[in-house]
Phi, psi and omega in degrees: 000133181302153182305315185298322179290318178299315182298313182294321179296323178292319177295316178300320180296316178299316179299313183296314180296322178293326182286337185275011183302125188292307181277326181300332181287341182223037184298327179296314179296323179295317178292320179297321180292336179271003174101004178282140181279166178296327177295318177294322178295319175299323177295319178298318177296323178296320178299317178303314184281335173294315177297319178297320179301319184285328189246357183298305182292317175304322179292326176293319176298317178301318180297317181290328184272316187256349178118138182286328179299316180299323180290326177294322177295315179299323180300317180294321179295319179291326177297318177296318179296322179296318179297319178296318181295318180292325179294325184268351185295130177239004181210176179296326178298316178295321178298318181296323176297314178299319180293323179295318178294323176299317178300317180296323178296321176295317183303312185289335176274324181296129183089309180295316180296310181296318180295319180298316179293314183295317181289329174298316178292320181297323179301330180261007181070031185237040180302330181297340180278359183296324179298322177299316177298313184300318179293314181297316182295315180292325178295317177301317180297314183292317179296318180294316180290327176292320177296323180295328179292339176297339180264014182302317179297319179294322179296318178295322180291319181287328182097165188296324184295313179293319181297314179287339173296323175296315179298321179299317180295317180297322178296320178292324177296324179289345180292329183295306177296330178296321179293337183265000176294156178233146176280124175297156181299328182285352185239010182289139183302145179287161179280167179122173180292157182299313182298321180292318180293319178296314180298320180294319179297318180293316182298312183292323178294318178297320179296322178297315182294324178296323182277352190232074176298333177297323178295319178298316180298319178299312181298315184292317179296316179296321180295318181296315179295315182294323180296314181296315182292319181296311180295325178300312182292326176295312185290335177294338177299327178264329184286323183299313176299326179293336178271003176107004178289125179301144183303324181293341181267353184300312180300307179301322180292317177296327176297316179295322176296323177296329178294334175299318177297319179297320177298318178299322178297320179290325177293334180297336178298334183256344184291344179297344179286342179265150171302146185302319184295328177294315178300318182296317180294315180297316181290320179298315178296321180293321178293320177300317176299320179298319178296318180296319177297321182289344178282348180281180182253355180274114189305315179301321179292321178298316179295320178297321178296317178296319179297314182296315182297315180297319181297310185286330177298312182289327176300310181293324183297317179294316180298320179295319180299313181295312182296318180296316181294334176288339185269330192267152177282156184300318188290343178242016188299310182296320180297314184286327173293326176293326175298323177297317177294324177299320179299319177299315180296321179297316178294322181293334178301328178269320187288320186301304180292327180294314179289326176298317179292320180300309182286333176293335181272349183286000000 
């Protein structure tokens, strides 16, 4: 099997195993069932994004300097540690530790995964195929995470320790394909001392951002849309039962909402025909409409709002990913993609507690 196919299959396998996390798919419902309020849940989400804010860019620099494969391996180890911490957590402090470790696992994969895929394709002169990879990878994630939500009722019945035990096992299974990844020739770390390589990566990445206000606008717009849609779908895990949805229907309904995101990913294949700014405006307006619908008390409208927000968020996310990777240089790819994730975390620091308080007051 050609190198490019082996590499992509390993990345896809890691994505699929990560998406199937049993407890991670309904962590809000698990915390609510243990007596945590929506305000506390919003705080836990804020901790996750605060940790991500602090370590996102350093993890991207580490990926560019020491190798993207090593960061993918570290991500799997941190994911296993996060699951163990959440399983053992008996207080808000323990939950915050688990959320911080979860953030670190995301940090080390974010940027490294995209850079590894893009540089693998670039090595074969197939950069144009990156959009195909981005859609497939995100579709696998959404289908897997949507399937995991079908087990929300079972996770609540089993309790957090058993549920997070499943997640711990899946993280360890993902370690095997991560160990078999290879660094493409176009992405091998440069020679020189560690301090010099780190300083050079930071300097060159900063210079790119100074010269590219369009990149900043892309990152900020995508983050704003994504933050609103993400928090909406999280909070619906607790809001839907409060509106009268039977507990046994929570998993299937969340699965259907996840299909909205999958539909958005498939629509992204055609959205490239539109100017990026048009796609961003349409998706931003649609997500805002989805949030407004979800603030109502009529269950069908609330579900429609969640479906719409998830669909348009993923559509814009794929388009933003493709456009950004076309703009950035190879040697700073992981760092600059991590800056994009950092922007999302920064926006979430404000959006998470505000939306938690808003929906808690409804």
